[in-house]
PDB file of N, CA, C and O in Angstrom:
ATOM      1  N   UNK A   1      45.787  17.362 -12.855  1.00  0.00           N
ATOM      2  CA  UNK A   1      45.470  15.950 -12.902  1.00  0.00           C
ATOM      3  C   UNK A   1      46.759  15.140 -12.862  1.00  0.00           C
ATOM      4  O   UNK A   1      47.763  15.520 -13.465  1.00  0.00           O
ATOM      5  N   UNK A   2      46.722  14.047 -12.163  1.00  0.00           N
ATOM      6  CA  UNK A   2      47.902  13.182 -12.108  1.00  0.00           C
ATOM      7  C   UNK A   2      48.231  12.578 -13.476  1.00  0.00           C
ATOM      8  O   UNK A   2      47.358  12.332 -14.307  1.00  0.00           O
ATOM      9  N   UNK A   3      49.497  12.359 -13.662  1.00  0.00           N
ATOM     10  CA  UNK A   3      49.982  11.901 -14.958  1.00  0.00           C
ATOM     11  C   UNK A   3      49.468  10.508 -15.312  1.00  0.00           C
ATOM     12  O   UNK A   3      49.120  10.269 -16.468  1.00  0.00           O
ATOM     13  N   UNK A   4      49.410   9.583 -14.356  1.00  0.00           N
ATOM     14  CA  UNK A   4      48.941   8.224 -14.650  1.00  0.00           C
ATOM     15  C   UNK A   4      47.492   8.220 -15.115  1.00  0.00           C
ATOM     16  O   UNK A   4      47.131   7.477 -16.028  1.00  0.00           O
ATOM     17  N   UNK A   5      46.669   9.044 -14.492  1.00  0.00           N
ATOM     18  CA  UNK A   5      45.261   9.119 -14.865  1.00  0.00           C
ATOM     19  C   UNK A   5      45.107   9.639 -16.294  1.00  0.00           C
ATOM     20  O   UNK A   5      44.312   9.107 -17.068  1.00  0.00           O
ATOM     21  N   UNK A   6      45.860  10.666 -16.636  1.00  0.00           N
ATOM     22  CA  UNK A   6      45.775  11.261 -17.969  1.00  0.00           C
ATOM     23  C   UNK A   6      46.285  10.294 -19.024  1.00  0.00           C
ATOM     24  O   UNK A   6      45.682  10.166 -20.090  1.00  0.00           O
ATOM     25  N   UNK A   7      47.382   9.615 -18.742  1.00  0.00           N
ATOM     26  CA  UNK A   7      47.928   8.646 -19.696  1.00  0.00           C
ATOM     27  C   UNK A   7      46.939   7.510 -19.923  1.00  0.00           C
ATOM     28  O   UNK A   7      46.732   7.086 -21.060  1.00  0.00           O
ATOM     29  N   UNK A   8      46.332   7.017 -18.861  1.00  0.00           N
ATOM     30  CA  UNK A   8      45.339   5.948 -18.993  1.00  0.00           C
ATOM     31  C   UNK A   8      44.142   6.419 -19.816  1.00  0.00           C
ATOM     32  O   UNK A   8      43.671   5.697 -20.694  1.00  0.00           O
ATOM     33  N   UNK A   9      43.653   7.618 -19.536  1.00  0.00           N
ATOM     34  CA  UNK A   9      42.500   8.150 -20.258  1.00  0.00           C
ATOM     35  C   UNK A   9      42.798   8.311 -21.746  1.00  0.00           C
ATOM     36  O   UNK A   9      41.996   7.904 -22.586  1.00  0.00           O
ATOM     37  N   UNK A  10      43.941   8.898 -22.073  1.00  0.00           N
ATOM     38  CA  UNK A  10      44.286   9.139 -23.476  1.00  0.00           C
ATOM     39  C   UNK A  10      44.511   7.831 -24.219  1.00  0.00           C
ATOM     40  O   UNK A  10      44.114   7.708 -25.378  1.00  0.00           O
ATOM     41  N   UNK A  11      45.137   6.855 -23.581  1.00  0.00           N
ATOM     42  CA  UNK A  11      45.375   5.581 -24.264  1.00  0.00           C
ATOM     43  C   UNK A  11      44.072   4.834 -24.512  1.00  0.00           C
ATOM     44  O   UNK A  11      43.895   4.254 -25.584  1.00  0.00           O
ATOM     45  N   UNK A  12      43.163   4.834 -23.556  1.00  0.00           N
ATOM     46  CA  UNK A  12      41.866   4.178 -23.766  1.00  0.00           C
ATOM     47  C   UNK A  12      41.057   4.937 -24.809  1.00  0.00           C
ATOM     48  O   UNK A  12      40.389   4.319 -25.638  1.00  0.00           O
ATOM     49  N   UNK A  13      41.105   6.266 -24.783  1.00  0.00           N
ATOM     50  CA  UNK A  13      40.393   7.071 -25.774  1.00  0.00           C
ATOM     51  C   UNK A  13      40.911   6.794 -27.179  1.00  0.00           C
ATOM     52  O   UNK A  13      40.119   6.641 -28.109  1.00  0.00           O
ATOM     53  N   UNK A  14      42.224   6.728 -27.346  1.00  0.00           N
ATOM     54  CA  UNK A  14      42.803   6.448 -28.659  1.00  0.00           C
ATOM     55  C   UNK A  14      42.408   5.061 -29.145  1.00  0.00           C
ATOM     56  O   UNK A  14      42.081   4.885 -30.318  1.00  0.00           O
ATOM     57  N   UNK A  15      42.435   4.073 -28.250  1.00  0.00           N
ATOM     58  CA  UNK A  15      42.053   2.716 -28.633  1.00  0.00           C
ATOM     59  C   UNK A  15      40.594   2.654 -29.068  1.00  0.00           C
ATOM     60  O   UNK A  15      40.281   2.056 -30.098  1.00  0.00           O
ATOM     61  N   UNK A  16      39.704   3.262 -28.299  1.00  0.00           N
ATOM     62  CA  UNK A  16      38.276   3.233 -28.629  1.00  0.00           C
ATOM     63  C   UNK A  16      38.008   4.003 -29.917  1.00  0.00           C
ATOM     64  O   UNK A  16      37.178   3.584 -30.723  1.00  0.00           O
ATOM     65  N   UNK A  17      38.693   5.113 -30.120  1.00  0.00           N
ATOM     66  CA  UNK A  17      38.506   5.909 -31.324  1.00  0.00           C
ATOM     67  C   UNK A  17      38.965   5.156 -32.572  1.00  0.00           C
ATOM     68  O   UNK A  17      38.274   5.163 -33.591  1.00  0.00           O
ATOM     69  N   UNK A  18      40.113   4.516 -32.495  1.00  0.00           N
ATOM     70  CA  UNK A  18      40.608   3.730 -33.631  1.00  0.00           C
ATOM     71  C   UNK A  18      39.694   2.543 -33.904  1.00  0.00           C
ATOM     72  O   UNK A  18      39.393   2.246 -35.060  1.00  0.00           O
ATOM     73  N   UNK A  19      39.256   1.868 -32.861  1.00  0.00           N
ATOM     74  CA  UNK A  19      38.351   0.733 -33.028  1.00  0.00           C
ATOM     75  C   UNK A  19      37.033   1.166 -33.664  1.00  0.00           C
ATOM     76  O   UNK A  19      36.537   0.497 -34.571  1.00  0.00           O
ATOM     77  N   UNK A  20      36.467   2.264 -33.206  1.00  0.00           N
ATOM     78  CA  UNK A  20      35.215   2.764 -33.780  1.00  0.00           C
ATOM     79  C   UNK A  20      35.409   3.176 -35.235  1.00  0.00           C
ATOM     80  O   UNK A  20      34.547   2.913 -36.074  1.00  0.00           O
ATOM     81  N   UNK A  21      36.527   3.814 -35.535  1.00  0.00           N
ATOM     82  CA  UNK A  21      36.790   4.233 -36.912  1.00  0.00           C
ATOM     83  C   UNK A  21      36.905   3.037 -37.846  1.00  0.00           C
ATOM     84  O   UNK A  21      36.367   3.058 -38.953  1.00  0.00           O
ATOM     85  N   UNK A  22      37.599   2.004 -37.408  1.00  0.00           N
ATOM     86  CA  UNK A  22      37.731   0.809 -38.243  1.00  0.00           C
ATOM     87  C   UNK A  22      36.397   0.110 -38.446  1.00  0.00           C
ATOM     88  O   UNK A  22      36.081  -0.319 -39.556  1.00  0.00           O
ATOM     89  N   UNK A  23      35.620  -0.004 -37.392  1.00  0.00           N
ATOM     90  CA  UNK A  23      34.313  -0.665 -37.499  1.00  0.00           C
ATOM     91  C   UNK A  23      33.396   0.120 -38.420  1.00  0.00           C
ATOM     92  O   UNK A  23      32.751  -0.465 -39.291  1.00  0.00           O
ATOM     93  N   UNK A  24      33.326   1.421 -38.245  1.00  0.00           N
ATOM     94  CA  UNK A  24      32.442   2.237 -39.086  1.00  0.00           C
ATOM     95  C   UNK A  24      32.914   2.234 -40.535  1.00  0.00           C
ATOM     96  O   UNK A  24      32.095   2.180 -41.452  1.00  0.00           O
ATOM     97  N   UNK A  25      34.208   2.291 -40.746  1.00  0.00           N
ATOM     98  CA  UNK A  25      34.728   2.345 -42.112  1.00  0.00           C
ATOM     99  C   UNK A  25      34.498   1.043 -42.882  1.00  0.00           C
ATOM    100  O   UNK A  25      34.110   1.072 -44.049  1.00  0.00           O
ATOM    101  N   UNK A  26      34.734  -0.086 -42.237  1.00  0.00           N
ATOM    102  CA  UNK A  26      34.689  -1.346 -42.958  1.00  0.00           C
ATOM    103  C   UNK A  26      33.337  -2.054 -42.923  1.00  0.00           C
ATOM    104  O   UNK A  26      33.069  -2.884 -43.792  1.00  0.00           O
ATOM    105  N   UNK A  27      32.494  -1.760 -41.969  1.00  0.00           N
ATOM    106  CA  UNK A  27      31.241  -2.501 -41.849  1.00  0.00           C
ATOM    107  C   UNK A  27      30.009  -1.755 -42.348  1.00  0.00           C
ATOM    108  O   UNK A  27      28.946  -2.359 -42.487  1.00  0.00           O
ATOM    109  N   UNK A  28      30.125  -0.467 -42.618  1.00  0.00           N
ATOM    110  CA  UNK A  28      28.947   0.297 -43.011  1.00  0.00           C
ATOM    111  C   UNK A  28      29.212   1.061 -44.293  1.00  0.00           C
ATOM    112  O   UNK A  28      30.357   1.364 -44.628  1.00  0.00           O
ATOM    113  N   UNK A  29      28.121   1.374 -45.016  1.00  0.00           N
ATOM    114  CA  UNK A  29      28.248   2.090 -46.283  1.00  0.00           C
ATOM    115  C   UNK A  29      28.513   3.572 -46.033  1.00  0.00           C
ATOM    116  O   UNK A  29      28.397   4.055 -44.906  1.00  0.00           O
ATOM    117  N   UNK A  30      28.866   4.275 -47.087  1.00  0.00           N
ATOM    118  CA  UNK A  30      29.197   5.684 -46.973  1.00  0.00           C
ATOM    119  C   UNK A  30      28.025   6.567 -46.598  1.00  0.00           C
ATOM    120  O   UNK A  30      28.219   7.655 -46.056  1.00  0.00           O
ATOM    121  N   UNK A  31      26.812   6.116 -46.878  1.00  0.00           N
ATOM    122  CA  UNK A  31      25.634   6.934 -46.596  1.00  0.00           C
ATOM    123  C   UNK A  31      25.370   7.070 -45.101  1.00  0.00           C
ATOM    124  O   UNK A  31      24.875   8.103 -44.652  1.00  0.00           O
ATOM    125  N   UNK A  32      25.689   6.056 -44.339  1.00  0.00           N
ATOM    126  CA  UNK A  32      25.372   6.066 -42.912  1.00  0.00           C
ATOM    127  C   UNK A  32      26.563   6.434 -42.030  1.00  0.00           C
ATOM    128  O   UNK A  32      26.451   6.423 -40.805  1.00  0.00           O
ATOM    129  N   UNK A  33      27.687   6.755 -42.635  1.00  0.00           N
ATOM    130  CA  UNK A  33      28.900   7.012 -41.864  1.00  0.00           C
ATOM    131  C   UNK A  33      28.754   8.207 -40.920  1.00  0.00           C
ATOM    132  O   UNK A  33      29.118   8.115 -39.747  1.00  0.00           O
ATOM    133  N   UNK A  34      28.232   9.309 -41.412  1.00  0.00           N
ATOM    134  CA  UNK A  34      28.104  10.512 -40.583  1.00  0.00           C
ATOM    135  C   UNK A  34      27.128  10.278 -39.440  1.00  0.00           C
ATOM    136  O   UNK A  34      27.372  10.699 -38.309  1.00  0.00           O
ATOM    137  N   UNK A  35      26.033   9.613 -39.736  1.00  0.00           N
ATOM    138  CA  UNK A  35      25.034   9.332 -38.702  1.00  0.00           C
ATOM    139  C   UNK A  35      25.624   8.419 -37.630  1.00  0.00           C
ATOM    140  O   UNK A  35      25.382   8.624 -36.441  1.00  0.00           O
ATOM    141  N   UNK A  36      26.384   7.429 -38.035  1.00  0.00           N
ATOM    142  CA  UNK A  36      27.006   6.534 -37.059  1.00  0.00           C
ATOM    143  C   UNK A  36      28.029   7.259 -36.193  1.00  0.00           C
ATOM    144  O   UNK A  36      28.109   7.004 -34.991  1.00  0.00           O
ATOM    145  N   UNK A  37      28.814   8.160 -36.784  1.00  0.00           N
ATOM    146  CA  UNK A  37      29.762   8.936 -35.981  1.00  0.00           C
ATOM    147  C   UNK A  37      29.031   9.793 -34.957  1.00  0.00           C
ATOM    148  O   UNK A  37      29.486   9.926 -33.821  1.00  0.00           O
ATOM    149  N   UNK A  38      27.903  10.374 -35.350  1.00  0.00           N
ATOM    150  CA  UNK A  38      27.132  11.207 -34.419  1.00  0.00           C
ATOM    151  C   UNK A  38      26.579  10.365 -33.277  1.00  0.00           C
ATOM    152  O   UNK A  38      26.626  10.782 -32.120  1.00  0.00           O
ATOM    153  N   UNK A  39      26.056   9.184 -33.593  1.00  0.00           N
ATOM    154  CA  UNK A  39      25.470   8.339 -32.551  1.00  0.00           C
ATOM    155  C   UNK A  39      26.515   7.666 -31.665  1.00  0.00           C
ATOM    156  O   UNK A  39      26.252   7.423 -30.487  1.00  0.00           O
ATOM    157  N   UNK A  40      27.680   7.364 -32.199  1.00  0.00           N
ATOM    158  CA  UNK A  40      28.691   6.676 -31.392  1.00  0.00           C
ATOM    159  C   UNK A  40      29.612   7.626 -30.634  1.00  0.00           C
ATOM    160  O   UNK A  40      30.364   7.184 -29.766  1.00  0.00           O
ATOM    161  N   UNK A  41      29.570   8.913 -30.942  1.00  0.00           N
ATOM    162  CA  UNK A  41      30.465   9.863 -30.272  1.00  0.00           C
ATOM    163  C   UNK A  41      30.287   9.890 -28.755  1.00  0.00           C
ATOM    164  O   UNK A  41      31.291   9.912 -28.044  1.00  0.00           O
ATOM    165  N   UNK A  42      29.057   9.891 -28.221  1.00  0.00           N
ATOM    166  CA  UNK A  42      28.924   9.833 -26.757  1.00  0.00           C
ATOM    167  C   UNK A  42      29.506   8.552 -26.160  1.00  0.00           C
ATOM    168  O   UNK A  42      30.069   8.580 -25.066  1.00  0.00           O
ATOM    169  N   UNK A  43      29.376   7.441 -26.863  1.00  0.00           N
ATOM    170  CA  UNK A  43      29.933   6.176 -26.380  1.00  0.00           C
ATOM    171  C   UNK A  43      31.458   6.225 -26.430  1.00  0.00           C
ATOM    172  O   UNK A  43      32.133   5.743 -25.521  1.00  0.00           O
ATOM    173  N   UNK A  44      31.993   6.811 -27.502  1.00  0.00           N
ATOM    174  CA  UNK A  44      33.442   6.921 -27.643  1.00  0.00           C
ATOM    175  C   UNK A  44      34.037   7.730 -26.491  1.00  0.00           C
ATOM    176  O   UNK A  44      35.137   7.424 -26.030  1.00  0.00           O
ATOM    177  N   UNK A  45      33.336   8.746 -26.026  1.00  0.00           N
ATOM    178  CA  UNK A  45      33.835   9.545 -24.911  1.00  0.00           C
ATOM    179  C   UNK A  45      33.518   8.925 -23.555  1.00  0.00           C
ATOM    180  O   UNK A  45      34.297   9.072 -22.613  1.00  0.00           O
ATOM    181  N   UNK A  46      32.398   8.241 -23.445  1.00  0.00           N
ATOM    182  CA  UNK A  46      31.979   7.693 -22.149  1.00  0.00           C
ATOM    183  C   UNK A  46      32.847   6.520 -21.708  1.00  0.00           C
ATOM    184  O   UNK A  46      33.159   6.396 -20.524  1.00  0.00           O
ATOM    185  N   UNK A  47      33.234   5.671 -22.629  1.00  0.00           N
ATOM    186  CA  UNK A  47      34.006   4.476 -22.269  1.00  0.00           C
ATOM    187  C   UNK A  47      35.341   4.839 -21.616  1.00  0.00           C
ATOM    188  O   UNK A  47      35.635   4.309 -20.545  1.00  0.00           O
ATOM    189  N   UNK A  48      36.161   5.709 -22.199  1.00  0.00           N
ATOM    190  CA  UNK A  48      37.425   6.057 -21.530  1.00  0.00           C
ATOM    191  C   UNK A  48      37.229   6.766 -20.194  1.00  0.00           C
ATOM    192  O   UNK A  48      37.997   6.551 -19.255  1.00  0.00           O
ATOM    193  N   UNK A  49      36.208   7.607 -20.107  1.00  0.00           N
ATOM    194  CA  UNK A  49      35.953   8.296 -18.843  1.00  0.00           C
ATOM    195  C   UNK A  49      35.619   7.290 -17.753  1.00  0.00           C
ATOM    196  O   UNK A  49      36.190   7.341 -16.664  1.00  0.00           O
ATOM    197  N   UNK A  50      34.698   6.377 -18.038  1.00  0.00           N
ATOM    198  CA  UNK A  50      34.290   5.399 -17.032  1.00  0.00           C
ATOM    199  C   UNK A  50      35.425   4.456 -16.653  1.00  0.00           C
ATOM    200  O   UNK A  50      35.619   4.166 -15.473  1.00  0.00           O
ATOM    201  N   UNK A  51      36.173   3.976 -17.637  1.00  0.00           N
ATOM    202  CA  UNK A  51      37.282   3.064 -17.343  1.00  0.00           C
ATOM    203  C   UNK A  51      38.348   3.772 -16.509  1.00  0.00           C
ATOM    204  O   UNK A  51      38.865   3.193 -15.554  1.00  0.00           O
ATOM    205  N   UNK A  52      38.681   5.004 -16.853  1.00  0.00           N
ATOM    206  CA  UNK A  52      39.704   5.740 -16.105  1.00  0.00           C
ATOM    207  C   UNK A  52      39.268   6.020 -14.675  1.00  0.00           C
ATOM    208  O   UNK A  52      40.080   5.938 -13.753  1.00  0.00           O
ATOM    209  N   UNK A  53      38.010   6.346 -14.482  1.00  0.00           N
ATOM    210  CA  UNK A  53      37.521   6.627 -13.135  1.00  0.00           C
ATOM    211  C   UNK A  53      37.455   5.355 -12.306  1.00  0.00           C
ATOM    212  O   UNK A  53      37.829   5.367 -11.133  1.00  0.00           O
ATOM    213  N   UNK A  54      36.987   4.257 -12.893  1.00  0.00           N
ATOM    214  CA  UNK A  54      36.890   3.005 -12.141  1.00  0.00           C
ATOM    215  C   UNK A  54      38.259   2.450 -11.766  1.00  0.00           C
ATOM    216  O   UNK A  54      38.399   1.826 -10.714  1.00  0.00           O
ATOM    217  N   UNK A  55      39.265   2.663 -12.598  1.00  0.00           N
ATOM    218  CA  UNK A  55      40.601   2.137 -12.319  1.00  0.00           C
ATOM    219  C   UNK A  55      41.464   3.090 -11.492  1.00  0.00           C
ATOM    220  O   UNK A  55      42.552   2.715 -11.056  1.00  0.00           O
ATOM    221  N   UNK A  56      40.998   4.297 -11.278  1.00  0.00           N
ATOM    222  CA  UNK A  56      41.780   5.285 -10.526  1.00  0.00           C
ATOM    223  C   UNK A  56      41.803   4.943  -9.043  1.00  0.00           C
ATOM    224  O   UNK A  56      40.822   4.462  -8.476  1.00  0.00           O
ATOM    225  N   UNK A  57      42.940   5.203  -8.442  1.00  0.00           N
ATOM    226  CA  UNK A  57      43.100   5.012  -7.003  1.00  0.00           C
ATOM    227  C   UNK A  57      43.050   6.380  -6.335  1.00  0.00           C
ATOM    228  O   UNK A  57      43.253   7.403  -6.988  1.00  0.00           O
ATOM    229  N   UNK A  58      42.782   6.394  -5.049  1.00  0.00           N
ATOM    230  CA  UNK A  58      42.703   7.658  -4.324  1.00  0.00           C
ATOM    231  C   UNK A  58      44.026   8.417  -4.368  1.00  0.00           C
ATOM    232  O   UNK A  58      44.031   9.645  -4.453  1.00  0.00           O
ATOM    233  N   UNK A  59      45.139   7.705  -4.313  1.00  0.00           N
ATOM    234  CA  UNK A  59      46.446   8.352  -4.334  1.00  0.00           C
ATOM    235  C   UNK A  59      46.708   9.021  -5.689  1.00  0.00           C
ATOM    236  O   UNK A  59      47.351  10.069  -5.747  1.00  0.00           O
ATOM    237  N   UNK A  60      46.214   8.421  -6.775  1.00  0.00           N
ATOM    238  CA  UNK A  60      46.397   9.005  -8.101  1.00  0.00           C
ATOM    239  C   UNK A  60      45.692  10.342  -8.229  1.00  0.00           C
ATOM    240  O   UNK A  60      46.222  11.276  -8.831  1.00  0.00           O
ATOM    241  N   UNK A  61      44.513  10.432  -7.670  1.00  0.00           N
ATOM    242  CA  UNK A  61      43.714  11.640  -7.810  1.00  0.00           C
ATOM    243  C   UNK A  61      43.989  12.665  -6.724  1.00  0.00           C
ATOM    244  O   UNK A  61      43.435  13.764  -6.753  1.00  0.00           O
ATOM    245  N   UNK A  62      44.832  12.321  -5.774  1.00  0.00           N
ATOM    246  CA  UNK A  62      45.170  13.246  -4.708  1.00  0.00           C
ATOM    247  C   UNK A  62      44.079  13.399  -3.666  1.00  0.00           C
ATOM    248  O   UNK A  62      43.993  14.435  -3.007  1.00  0.00           O
ATOM    249  N   UNK A  63      43.248  12.384  -3.508  1.00  0.00           N
ATOM    250  CA  UNK A  63      42.170  12.418  -2.523  1.00  0.00           C
ATOM    251  C   UNK A  63      42.717  11.918  -1.198  1.00  0.00           C
ATOM    252  O   UNK A  63      43.324  10.849  -1.135  1.00  0.00           O
ATOM    253  N   UNK A  64      42.504  12.683  -0.149  1.00  0.00           N
ATOM    254  CA  UNK A  64      42.974  12.238   1.164  1.00  0.00           C
ATOM    255  C   UNK A  64      41.896  11.378   1.815  1.00  0.00           C
ATOM    256  O   UNK A  64      40.727  11.759   1.873  1.00  0.00           O
ATOM    257  N   UNK A  65      42.310  10.224   2.298  1.00  0.00           N
ATOM    258  CA  UNK A  65      41.385   9.290   2.938  1.00  0.00           C
ATOM    259  C   UNK A  65      41.707   9.257   4.423  1.00  0.00           C
ATOM    260  O   UNK A  65      42.832   8.944   4.814  1.00  0.00           O
ATOM    261  N   UNK A  66      40.729   9.576   5.243  1.00  0.00           N
ATOM    262  CA  UNK A  66      40.916   9.553   6.695  1.00  0.00           C
ATOM    263  C   UNK A  66      40.527   8.184   7.220  1.00  0.00           C
ATOM    264  O   UNK A  66      39.433   7.686   6.956  1.00  0.00           O
ATOM    265  N   UNK A  67      41.437   7.589   7.964  1.00  0.00           N
ATOM    266  CA  UNK A  67      41.150   6.257   8.514  1.00  0.00           C
ATOM    267  C   UNK A  67      41.091   6.311  10.013  1.00  0.00           C
ATOM    268  O   UNK A  67      40.860   5.289  10.659  1.00  0.00           O
TER     269      UNK A  67
END
């Protein structure tokens, strides 16, 4: 995988993970914390994947484009 794509993915993943952790920690009680982590985990992974794919260029991914 190209370095720019990986750096973008990891930085967005870290941002979303920290944001989710802060929201769950400060806005919800201790009883619902585990359930919220289980329900938000797919969203935490989906957001960085989608953002990285949408922002990726063909040259970054090594895709040859025939014109």
